[in-house]
N, CA, C and O of each residue as an XYZ file, in Angstrom:
792
protein
N     -17.577     20.777    -23.659
C     -16.835     21.528    -24.820
C     -15.274     22.363    -24.078
O     -15.584     23.068    -23.117
N     -14.085     22.363    -24.324
C     -13.699     22.959    -23.708
C     -13.444     24.892    -23.587
O     -14.123     25.665    -24.263
N     -12.455     25.316    -22.696
C     -13.317     26.093    -22.313
C     -12.621     27.603    -23.592
O     -12.999     28.708    -23.982
N     -11.980     27.091    -23.699
C     -10.980     27.812    -25.979
C     -12.137     27.570    -26.752
O     -12.265     28.572    -27.456
N     -13.243     26.603    -27.046
C     -14.478     26.572    -27.889
C     -15.103     27.040    -27.191
O     -15.622     28.014    -27.736
N     -15.629     26.862    -25.502
C     -16.167     27.837    -24.760
C     -16.220     29.791    -25.730
O     -17.194     30.444    -26.103
N     -15.188     30.002    -25.783
C     -14.196     31.279    -25.669
C     -14.900     31.577    -27.031
O     -15.950     32.219    -27.052
N     -14.540     31.288    -27.724
C     -14.139     31.662    -29.227
C     -16.480     31.156    -29.793
O     -16.997     31.772    -30.726
N     -17.212     30.191    -29.076
C     -18.506     30.234    -29.410
C     -19.026     31.217    -29.299
O     -19.907     31.557    -30.089
N     -18.421     32.385    -27.723
C     -18.969     33.642    -27.605
C     -18.639     34.423    -27.904
O     -19.325     35.443    -27.830
N     -17.402     34.431    -28.420
C     -16.997     36.176    -29.255
C     -17.367     36.052    -30.454
O     -17.831     37.053    -31.001
N     -17.282     34.938    -31.119
C     -18.641     34.215    -32.739
C     -19.664     34.893    -32.092
O     -19.521     35.987    -32.638
N     -20.410     35.011    -31.476
C     -22.332     35.186    -31.066
C     -22.347     36.251    -30.849
O     -23.388     36.891    -31.000
N     -20.826     37.016    -30.276
C     -20.692     38.263    -30.059
C     -20.776     39.514    -30.516
O     -21.159     40.634    -30.177
N     -20.304     38.957    -31.370
C     -20.111     39.830    -32.976
C     -21.249     40.206    -34.180
O     -21.453     41.302    -34.704
N     -22.169     38.416    -34.525
C     -22.899     38.087    -34.816
C     -24.274     39.316    -33.655
O     -25.461     39.530    -33.903
N     -23.537     39.771    -32.633
C     -25.043     40.633    -31.864
C     -25.728     39.545    -31.508
O     -26.842     39.977    -31.209
N     -25.715     37.706    -31.278
C     -26.260     37.042    -31.092
C     -26.425     36.982    -29.383
O     -27.459     36.516    -28.903
N     -25.200     37.547    -28.413
C     -25.573     37.160    -26.881
C     -25.694     38.079    -26.331
O     -25.000     39.084    -26.487
N     -26.532     37.960    -25.622
C     -27.189     38.957    -24.877
C     -26.299     39.476    -23.394
O     -26.064     38.622    -22.539
N     -25.872     40.834    -23.198
C     -25.965     41.253    -21.897
C     -26.459     41.052    -20.524
O     -26.077     41.720    -19.564
N     -27.337     40.088    -20.471
C     -27.550     39.771    -18.804
C     -26.532     37.949    -19.072
O     -25.850     37.340    -18.247
N     -26.860     37.579    -20.556
C     -25.961     35.759    -20.042
C     -24.514     36.248    -20.791
O     -23.844     35.428    -21.420
N     -24.176     37.420    -20.682
C     -22.376     37.648    -20.862
C     -22.208     37.555    -19.395
O     -21.629     36.572    -18.933
N     -22.811     38.796    -18.361
C     -22.563     39.101    -17.525
C     -23.300     37.452    -15.977
O     -23.304     37.526    -14.748
N     -23.724     36.388    -16.815
C     -24.006     36.093    -15.647
C     -22.635     34.368    -15.700
O     -22.441     33.509    -14.840
N     -21.894     34.583    -17.346
C     -21.276     33.560    -18.084
C     -19.660     34.208    -16.521
O     -18.814     33.551    -15.915
N     -20.035     35.784    -16.514
C     -18.390     36.563    -16.051
C     -18.507     35.838    -14.780
O     -17.517     35.219    -14.390
N     -19.954     35.829    -13.844
C     -20.399     35.495    -12.533
C     -19.780     34.934    -12.270
O     -18.912     35.197    -11.437
N     -20.003     33.302    -13.176
C     -20.075     31.429    -13.119
C     -17.967     31.907    -13.615
O     -16.942     31.304    -13.294
N     -18.061     32.539    -14.034
C     -16.451     32.121    -14.388
C     -16.020     32.724    -13.518
O     -15.114     31.954    -13.201
N     -15.881     34.215    -12.279
C     -15.479     34.433    -10.829
C     -15.412     33.605    -10.049
O     -14.509     33.070     -9.406
N     -16.721     33.492    -10.157
C     -16.725     32.421     -8.593
C     -15.893     31.393     -9.041
O     -14.829     31.320     -8.425
N     -16.085     30.477    -10.045
C     -14.513     29.348    -10.333
C     -13.672     29.805    -10.493
O     -13.055     28.935    -11.107
N     -12.655     31.114    -10.374
C     -11.914     31.427    -10.376
C     -11.542     31.938     -8.768
O     -10.697     32.803     -8.534
N     -12.393     31.184     -7.649
C     -12.555     31.810     -6.175
C     -12.474     30.756     -5.538
O     -12.202     30.614     -4.346
N     -12.790     29.713     -6.587
C     -12.937     28.178     -6.041
C     -11.872     28.123     -5.684
O     -11.522     28.034     -4.508
N     -10.856     28.185     -7.069
C      -9.272     27.911     -7.089
C      -8.943     28.326     -6.223
O      -8.095     27.603     -5.700
N      -9.213     29.487     -5.502
C      -7.994     30.401     -5.040
C      -7.869     30.397     -4.047
O      -6.815     30.747     -3.517
N      -9.250     29.863     -3.191
C      -9.578     29.334     -2.021
C      -8.733     27.960     -1.817
O      -7.983     27.588     -0.914
N      -9.095     27.456     -2.835
C      -8.045     25.589     -2.839
C      -7.055     25.770     -2.693
O      -6.776     25.564     -1.512
N      -6.041     26.146     -3.387
C      -5.072     26.647     -3.039
C      -4.677     27.042     -1.426
O      -4.473     26.162     -0.590
N      -4.611     28.291     -1.162
C      -4.744     28.757     -0.135
C      -4.838     27.968      0.948
O      -4.468     28.295      2.076
N      -5.373     26.828      0.612
C      -6.515     25.783      1.672
C      -5.122     25.077      1.869
O      -4.433     25.391      2.839
N      -4.624     23.975      0.821
C      -4.030     23.283      0.520
C      -2.243     23.960      0.678
O      -1.429     23.159      1.138
N      -1.675     25.513      0.260
C      -0.990     26.468      0.993
C       0.063     26.172      2.525
O       1.222     25.914      2.850
N      -1.670     26.497      3.264
C      -1.866     26.376      4.860
C      -1.886     25.123      4.682
O      -0.743     24.792      4.368
N      -2.101     24.843      4.690
C      -1.892     22.586      5.346
C      -0.386     23.095      5.089
O       0.220     23.661      5.999
N       0.236     22.872      3.766
C       1.686     22.267      3.999
C       2.529     22.967      4.254
O       3.701     22.771      3.932
N       1.934     24.346      5.159
C       3.081     24.693      5.528
C       3.311     25.040      7.005
O       4.169     25.672      7.621
N       1.697     24.073      7.461
C       1.914     23.916      8.493
C       2.793     22.588      9.154
O       3.273     21.547      8.706
N       2.695     23.356     10.675
C       4.386     22.661     11.344
C       3.247     21.298     11.768
O       3.900     21.060     12.785
N       2.519     20.615     11.807
C       1.922     19.590     11.523
C       2.214     18.316     10.755
O       2.605     17.152     10.846
N       1.818     19.179     10.017
C       1.907     18.701      8.110
C       3.596     18.509      7.730
O       4.015     17.982      6.699
N       4.083     18.840      8.373
C       5.626     19.138      8.439
C       6.224     18.270      9.018
O       7.149     17.592      8.570
N       5.404     18.190     10.797
C       5.995     16.972     11.360
C       5.879     15.378     11.155
O       6.456     14.522     11.826
N       4.824     15.137      9.859
C       3.949     13.990      9.669
C       5.322     13.503      7.896
O       5.683     12.430      7.413
N       5.522     14.493      7.656
C       6.878     14.064      6.644
C       8.265     13.818      6.980
O       9.066     13.468      6.112
N       8.688     14.030      8.540
C       9.390     14.028      8.854
C       9.815     12.696      9.941
O      10.892     12.133     10.133
N       8.270     12.464     10.613
C       8.483     11.251     11.202
C       8.473      9.782      9.504
O       9.292      8.876      9.352
N       7.350     10.093      8.643
C       6.729      8.900      7.861
C       9.237      8.753      7.410
O       9.919      7.732      7.323
N       9.618     10.043      7.293
C      10.688     10.003      6.387
C      11.865      8.814      7.979
O      12.453      7.762      7.732
N      11.816      9.478      9.310
C      13.319      8.880     10.062
C      11.980      7.197     10.420
O      12.661      6.216     10.719
N      10.599      6.907     10.411
C      10.388      5.493     10.940
C      10.910      4.599      9.821
O      11.743      3.699      9.923
N      10.214      5.048      8.651
C      10.512      4.100      7.507
C      10.596      3.941      6.959
O      10.127      2.894      6.512
N      11.720      5.249      5.857
C      12.893      5.290      5.539
C      14.544      4.998      6.094
O      15.523      4.454      5.581
N      14.295      5.619      7.317
C      15.435      5.110      8.016
C      15.748      4.253      8.853
O      16.592      4.350      9.743
N      14.909      3.163      8.535
C      13.862      2.116      9.973
C      13.197      1.760     10.992
O      12.539      0.791     11.370
N      13.820      3.722     11.702
C      13.427      3.442     13.120
C      12.110      3.024     14.560
O      12.029      2.935     15.785
N      11.228      2.874     13.201
C       9.705      2.653     13.394
C      10.042      0.698     13.847
O       9.793      0.277     14.976
N      10.497     -0.026     12.957
C      11.243     -1.369     13.599
C      12.080     -1.596     14.681
O      11.932     -2.412     15.591
N      13.244     -0.557     14.442
C      14.406     -1.022     15.624
C      13.897     -0.145     16.989
O      14.403     -0.511     18.050
N      12.878      1.051     17.044
C      12.506      0.837     18.780
C      11.027      0.178     18.850
O      10.162      0.572     19.632
N      10.771     -1.398     17.472
C       9.874     -1.873     18.203
C      10.713     -3.130     19.064
O      10.179     -3.772     19.968
N      11.649     -3.270     18.753
C      12.565     -4.156     19.289
C      13.179     -4.614     21.060
O      13.848     -5.471     21.639
N      11.984     -2.706     21.456
C      12.260     -2.942     22.745
C      10.879     -4.051     23.191
O       9.747     -4.160     22.719
N      11.330     -4.505     23.900
C      10.465     -5.268     24.799
C       9.062     -4.268     25.683
O       9.085     -3.414     26.569
N       8.005     -4.892     24.921
C       6.621     -4.119     25.803
C       6.284     -3.229     25.455
O       5.116     -3.211     25.066
N       7.014     -2.078     25.390
C       7.078     -0.515     25.080
C       7.282     -0.196     23.303
O       6.660      0.449     22.459
N       8.207     -0.836     23.318
C       8.488     -0.342     21.525
C       7.272     -0.189     20.267
O       7.320      0.536     19.273
N       5.844     -1.435     20.826
C       5.024      0.068     19.854
C       4.126      0.273     19.948
O       3.294      0.131     19.052
N       3.884      0.731     21.168
C       3.667      1.944     21.764
C       3.723      3.288     22.162
O       2.918      4.192     22.385
N       5.284      3.074     22.184
C       5.908      3.947     21.375
C       5.917      4.685     20.096
O       5.862      5.874     19.779
N       5.991      3.726     19.566
C       6.368      4.630     17.502
C       4.729      4.570     17.645
O       4.053      5.405     17.044
N       4.216      3.732     18.319
C       2.487      4.245     18.113
C       2.418      6.107     18.406
O       2.243      6.972     17.548
N       2.584      6.259     19.616
C       2.760      7.315     19.930
C       2.497      9.104     18.457
O       1.734     10.057     18.300
N       3.750      8.484     17.799
C       3.790      9.201     16.946
C       2.397      9.349     15.632
O       2.251     10.050     14.632
N       1.961      8.780     15.994
C       0.755      8.796     15.202
C      -0.372     10.386     15.530
O      -1.342     10.758     14.870
N      -0.264     10.498     15.749
C      -1.019     12.141     16.563
C      -0.837     12.835     16.106
O      -1.698     13.715     16.081
N       0.671     13.078     15.212
C       0.564     14.750     14.292
C      -0.738     14.096     12.742
O      -1.718     14.595     12.189
N       0.028     12.784     12.605
C      -1.081     12.228     10.989
C      -2.636     12.376     11.076
O      -3.409     12.973     10.328
N      -2.863     11.641     12.232
C      -4.500     12.009     12.915
C      -4.938     13.638     13.142
O      -6.061     13.975     12.768
N      -4.237     14.415     13.621
C      -4.773     15.786     13.472
C      -4.770     16.204     11.874
O      -5.681     16.647     11.174
N      -3.503     15.917     11.591
C      -3.490     16.069      9.706
C      -4.633     15.694      9.530
O      -5.317     16.717      9.478
N      -5.187     14.921      9.420
C      -6.591     13.886      8.706
C      -7.899     14.866      8.920
O      -8.582     15.645      8.255
N      -7.833     14.430     10.040
C      -9.396     14.796     11.165
C      -9.110     16.332     10.768
O      -9.345     16.654      9.603
N      -8.484     17.561     11.908
C      -9.103     18.540     11.466
C      -7.937     19.760     10.569
O      -8.040     20.984     10.635
N      -7.167     19.196      9.990
C      -6.864     20.072      8.803
C      -7.554     19.864      7.353
O      -8.317     20.730      6.925
N      -7.176     18.314      6.363
C      -7.638     18.300      5.551
C      -9.568     17.771      5.642
O     -10.268     17.532      4.658
N      -9.942     17.726      6.875
C     -10.994     17.647      7.898
C     -12.359     16.578      6.967
O     -13.472     16.946      6.590
N     -11.461     14.722      6.793
C     -11.921     13.745      6.041
C     -11.753     12.974      7.263
O     -10.674     13.022      7.852
N     -13.208     11.904      7.926
C     -13.160     11.094      8.253
C     -12.695     10.558      7.663
O     -11.483     10.719      7.813
N     -13.041      9.569      6.596
C     -12.485      8.372      5.390
C     -10.799      8.192      5.738
O     -10.148      7.189      6.031
N     -10.452      9.465      5.588
C      -8.658      9.967      5.460
C      -8.192      9.547      7.191
O      -7.204      8.827      7.335
N      -8.863      9.980      8.293
C      -9.019      9.828      9.648
C      -8.547      8.393      9.535
O      -7.331      8.222      9.449
N      -9.346      7.342      9.525
C      -9.547      5.895      9.420
C      -8.453      5.149      8.404
O      -7.654      4.214      8.360
N      -8.875      5.993      7.803
C      -7.743      4.870      6.622
C      -6.105      5.373      7.908
O      -5.356      4.399      7.989
N      -5.729      6.275      8.535
C      -4.498      6.343      9.274
C      -4.475      5.396     10.385
O      -3.756      4.399     10.443
N      -5.547      5.890     11.502
C      -6.075      4.802     12.356
C      -5.659      3.562     11.358
O      -4.572      3.854     10.861
N      -5.926      2.819     11.080
C      -6.460      2.182     10.484
C      -4.369      0.858     10.226
O      -3.715     -0.147     10.506
N      -4.486      2.077      9.541
C      -2.336      1.551      9.605
C      -1.876      2.244     10.229
O      -0.840      2.654      9.704
N      -2.058      2.658     11.136
C      -0.737      2.891     12.419
C      -1.359      1.258     13.661
O      -0.460      0.769     14.344
N      -2.769      0.638     13.795
C      -3.114     -0.005     14.025
C      -2.562     -1.062     13.855
O      -1.692     -1.489     14.614
N      -3.012     -1.706     12.744
C      -2.207     -3.204     11.155
C      -0.575     -2.970     11.829
O      -0.400     -3.838     12.684
N       0.591     -2.105     11.696
C       1.038     -2.002     12.128
C       1.613     -2.395     13.206
O       2.664     -3.025     13.316
N       0.689     -1.897     14.255
C       1.219     -1.988     15.760
C       0.451     -3.849     16.366
O       0.750     -4.223     17.500
N      -0.428     -4.730     15.503
C      -0.604     -5.673     15.645
C       0.345     -6.590     15.196
O       0.838     -7.574     15.750
N       0.550     -5.989     13.859
C       2.226     -6.582     13.691
C       3.204     -7.184     13.656
O       3.601     -8.263     13.216
N       3.930     -5.543     14.694
C       4.216     -5.729     15.581
C       4.577     -6.304     17.231
O       5.484     -6.295     18.063
N       3.095     -6.819     17.012
C       3.212     -7.418     18.658
C       3.074     -9.353     18.314
O       3.061    -10.359     19.023
N       3.003     -9.094     17.000
C       3.431    -10.486     16.772
C       4.384    -10.910     17.607
O       5.159    -10.011     17.934
N       4.727    -12.557     18.331
C       5.635    -13.037     19.358
C       6.438    -13.943     18.519
O       6.053    -14.564     17.528
N       7.928    -13.926     19.201
C       8.773    -14.593     18.684
C       9.965    -13.828     17.625
O      11.063    -14.302     17.332
N       9.511    -12.794     17.263
C      10.669    -12.054     16.427
C      10.183    -11.721     15.367
O      10.261    -10.635     14.792
N       9.413    -13.097     14.933
C       8.455    -12.702     13.586
C       7.366    -11.099     12.913
O       7.133    -10.688     11.776
N       6.796    -10.418     14.869
C       6.496     -9.191     13.754
C       7.538     -8.050     13.754
O       7.462     -6.927     13.256
N       8.525     -8.639     14.444
C       9.762     -6.772     14.024
C      10.047     -7.891     13.171
O       8.917     -8.378     13.146
N      10.743     -8.645     12.456
C      11.454     -8.387     11.036
C       9.951     -7.756     10.076
O       9.949     -6.734      9.390
N       8.727     -8.737     10.293
C       7.350     -7.818      9.293
C       7.146     -6.353      9.193
O       6.795     -5.723      8.195
N       7.608     -5.598     11.195
C       7.115     -4.250     10.724
C       8.919     -3.382      9.672
O       8.943     -2.178      9.413
N       9.913     -4.175      9.353
C      10.812     -3.734      8.405
C      10.120     -2.926      7.104
O      10.228     -1.794      6.632
N       8.862     -4.904      6.587
C       8.255     -3.809      4.803
C       7.518     -3.835      5.625
O       7.501     -5.060      5.747
N       6.414     -3.281      6.807
C       4.543     -2.453      6.716
C       5.166     -0.883      6.961
O       5.685     -0.471      7.999
N       4.996     -0.274      5.924
C       5.286      1.251      6.611
C       4.334      1.952      6.819
O       3.690      2.467      5.905
N       4.168      2.045      7.592
C       2.532      2.899      7.614
C       2.524      3.970      7.832
O       1.650      4.802      8.078
N       4.007      3.970      7.701
C       4.239      6.516      8.391
C       4.148      6.764      6.884
O       3.684      7.819      6.450
N       4.692      5.577      5.918
C       4.746      6.119      4.657
C       3.855      6.223      4.079
O       3.862      7.069      3.184
N       2.734      5.470      4.293
C       1.188      5.220      3.501
C       0.483      6.157      3.850
O      -0.205      6.822      3.075
N       0.586      6.364      5.339
C      -0.478      7.304      6.275
C      -0.047      8.731      5.386
O      -0.820      9.677      5.234
N       1.095      8.680      4.938
C       2.154     10.511      4.938
C       1.173     10.470      3.521
O       0.134     11.126      3.441
N       1.807      9.375      2.158
C       0.748      9.510      0.760
C      -0.556      9.398      1.035
O      -1.251      8.954      0.120
N      -0.993      9.630      1.874
C      -2.316      9.067      1.733
C      -2.856     10.252      2.121
O      -4.071     10.225      1.922
N      -2.511     11.213      2.558
C      -2.090     13.327      3.436
C      -2.015     13.588      2.363
O      -3.014     14.144      1.907
N      -0.777     13.331      1.345
C      -0.207     14.384      0.710
C      -1.612     14.036     -0.532
O      -2.026     15.149     -0.858
N      -2.332     13.066     -1.194
C      -3.105     12.431     -1.709
C      -4.340     14.063     -1.407
O      -4.682     15.093     -1.989
N      -4.497     13.589     -0.583
C      -5.548     14.922     -0.003
C      -5.726     16.097     -0.938
O      -6.309     16.583     -1.907
N      -4.230     16.298      0.646
C      -4.063     17.621      0.522
C      -3.946     18.250     -1.255
O      -4.403     19.371     -1.481
N      -3.347     17.473     -2.354
C      -2.560     17.490     -3.412
C      -4.288     17.452     -4.207
O      -4.365     17.853     -5.368
N      -5.397     17.023     -3.589
C      -6.753     16.674     -4.278
C      -6.209     15.548     -5.400
O      -6.841     15.862     -6.408
N      -5.577     14.690     -5.659
C      -5.498     14.053     -6.193
C      -6.616     12.591     -6.208
O      -6.648     11.712     -5.347
N      -7.143     12.646     -6.980
C      -8.898     12.249     -7.118
C      -8.559     10.398     -7.319
O      -9.348      9.575     -6.855
N      -7.645     10.100     -7.859
C      -7.989      8.392     -7.780
C      -7.836      8.010     -5.667
O      -8.285      7.245     -4.814
N      -6.806      9.282     -5.832
C      -6.088      8.039     -3.707
C      -7.530      8.799     -3.131
O      -8.043      8.128     -2.236
N      -8.166      9.862     -3.410
C      -9.801     10.255     -2.816
C     -10.429      9.365     -2.841
O     -10.856      8.925     -1.774
N     -10.759      8.703     -4.116
C     -11.994      7.937     -3.958
C     -11.725      6.983     -3.428
O     -12.229      6.724     -2.335
N     -10.635      5.961     -4.178
C     -10.227      4.384     -3.169
C     -10.528      5.024     -1.254
O     -11.353      4.556     -0.470
N      -9.905      5.754     -1.087
C     -10.520      5.701      0.743
C     -10.915      6.427      1.012
O     -10.300      7.182      1.765
N     -12.116      6.706      0.629
C     -13.495      7.384      0.427
C     -14.038      5.617      0.185
O     -14.596      4.977      1.077
N     -13.811      5.214     -0.822
C     -14.788      4.100     -0.801
C     -14.527      2.684     -0.426
O     -15.118      1.745     -0.960
N     -13.365      2.513      0.778
C     -12.754      1.523      1.142
C     -13.319      2.336      3.402
O     -13.496      1.736      4.462
N     -13.357      3.449      3.116
C     -13.891      3.589      4.649
C     -14.659      3.150      5.598
O     -14.479      3.538      6.752
N     -15.653      2.261      5.278
C     -16.264      1.957      5.621
C     -15.843      0.328      6.588
O     -16.273     -0.254      7.584
N     -14.834      0.138      5.626
C     -14.032     -1.621      6.091
C     -12.498     -0.944      6.732
O     -11.456     -1.576      6.909
N     -12.653     -0.010      6.904
C     -11.662      0.722      7.622
C     -11.986      0.307      8.873
O     -11.436     -0.558      9.556
N     -13.536      1.442      9.280
C     -13.877      1.339     10.226
C     -13.911     -0.058     11.069
O     -13.520     -0.051     12.236
N     -14.410     -1.318     10.427
C     -14.111     -2.690     10.866
C     -12.989     -2.951     11.204
O     -12.646     -3.448     12.277
N     -12.172     -2.567     10.115
C     -10.514     -3.087      9.966
C      -9.730     -2.631     11.579
O      -8.757     -3.172     12.104
N     -10.774     -1.144     12.226
C     -10.034     -1.083     13.580
C     -10.272     -1.645     14.699
O      -9.431     -2.013     15.520
N     -11.345     -1.725     14.766
C     -12.800     -2.802     15.302
C     -11.461     -4.434     15.506
O     -10.990     -4.822     16.575
N     -11.202     -5.010     14.162
C     -10.259     -6.190     14.342
C      -9.405     -6.381     14.972
O      -9.121     -7.306     15.734
N      -8.493     -4.703     14.436
C      -7.107     -4.572     15.031
C      -6.945     -4.554     16.311
O      -6.196     -5.324     16.911
N      -7.779     -3.489     16.937
C      -8.471     -3.174     18.647
C      -8.530     -4.825     18.712
O      -7.375     -5.173     18.957
N      -9.150     -5.682     18.628
C      -9.708     -7.080     19.525
C      -8.061     -7.718     19.063
O      -7.313     -7.904     20.022
N      -7.534     -8.027     17.751
C      -6.058     -8.303     18.135
C      -4.918     -8.263     18.786
O      -4.234     -9.216     19.158
N      -4.707     -6.994     18.932
C      -4.267     -5.703     19.848
C      -4.467     -6.028     21.239
O      -3.586     -6.052     22.099
N      -5.914     -6.322     21.421
C      -6.052     -6.861     22.971
C      -5.369     -8.295     23.104
O      -4.923     -8.537     24.225
N      -5.251     -9.062     22.351
C      -5.554    -10.537     21.964
C      -4.302    -11.091     22.312
O      -4.147    -11.965     23.166
N      -3.019    -10.339     21.337
C      -1.623    -10.715     21.664
C      -1.164    -10.018     22.881
O      -0.310    -10.711     23.435
N      -1.384     -8.974     23.484
C      -1.124     -8.140     24.341
C      -1.204     -9.420     25.930
O      -0.267     -9.627     26.700
N      -2.429     -9.987     25.991
C      -2.815    -10.687     26.914
C      -2.315    -12.105     26.869
O      -2.653    -12.926     27.722
N      -1.054    -12.552     25.305
C      -1.345    -13.217     25.362
C       0.564    -13.056     26.118
O       1.310    -13.772     26.788
N       0.618    -11.759     25.518
C       2.409    -11.932     26.112
C       2.597    -11.551     27.291
O       3.788    -11.503     27.598
N       1.377    -11.058     28.621
C       1.300    -11.129     29.791
C       1.007    -12.393     30.583
O       1.524    -12.736     31.646
N      -0.086    -13.138     29.738
C       0.453    -14.611     30.613
C       1.358    -15.172     30.226
O       1.601    -16.058     31.046
N       2.348    -15.210     29.081
C       3.841    -15.991     28.656
C       4.117    -15.275     29.212
O       4.560    -16.072     30.038
N       4.377    -14.124     29.753
C       5.711    -13.187     31.032
C       5.312    -14.227     32.450
O       6.198    -14.937     32.925
N       3.950    -14.223     33.025
C       3.714    -14.735     33.832
C       4.649    -16.069     34.078
O       5.432    -16.344     34.988
N       4.330    -16.638     33.137
C       3.962    -18.048     32.933
C       5.613    -18.542     33.249
O       6.110    -19.487     33.862
N       6.239    -17.201     32.373
C       7.685    -17.558     32.546
C       8.452    -17.153     33.282
O       9.628    -17.509     33.351
N       7.672    -15.988     34.242
C       8.276    -15.527     36.079
C       7.957    -16.587     36.457
O       8.935    -17.278     36.172
N       6.737    -17.652     37.239
C       6.190    -18.018     37.739
C       7.136    -19.779     37.647
O       7.115    -20.555     38.602
N       7.828    -20.068     36.414
C       8.471    -21.406     35.680
C      10.093    -20.630     36.805
O      10.147    -21.053     37.960
N      11.097    -19.710     36.410
C      11.702    -19.393     36.612
C      12.278    -19.198     38.072
O      13.390    -19.500     38.505
N      10.687    -18.321     39.014
C      10.831    -18.440     40.312
C      10.633    -19.678     40.762
O      11.501    -19.991     41.577
N      10.040    -20.302     40.612
C       9.602    -21.670     41.015
C      10.763    -22.812     41.387
O      10.717    -23.644     42.292
N      12.145    -22.519     40.099
C      13.212    -23.714     39.352
C      14.154    -22.920     41.474
O      14.673    -23.775     42.190
N      14.141    -21.786     41.846
C      15.371    -21.016     42.351
C      14.587    -21.266     43.475
O      15.209    -20.916     44.478
N      13.534    -21.702     43.729
C      12.801    -21.738     45.181
C      13.015    -22.865     46.206
O      12.431    -22.834     47.289
């Protein structure tokens, strides 16, 4: 029943003398508690949106993905992906400390590790794919969904929380493997060229 119908019903019952004062007081307390809950929720949302860390995530997402700074930094051999991944810390801070959501934090970490793994794919393939994978914008969209209480985003992230944890482990193994291959290839190349000139 809508609030308007409920209020009309209550008013009609009051006019007929069918509502006792105890029930009225109980309804008034419930309505006051609901208004207080909504006020606290709005205060929390404003506190998060005005925080430096939240505004930082917005700026990082814009520069790294909208202006393609992430794939350009990724072109720096060996360090590019590691450097761009350091910018994930404000996202993790907002998800874990400000929003206080473990599923959201797992989703943020998974998106960044997946982005890093993609960037490490050799022969420039990872750099090309990095232009299309926008992990920072994805993370910012998820954070905004939680801050603005978007039920669809929250439900989706919560539903996938376990698989995000599994994905984090898989990405870590994949990143370790890709780095090992890169180190081995670099060592082989160094030995090959040093043997040519010895």
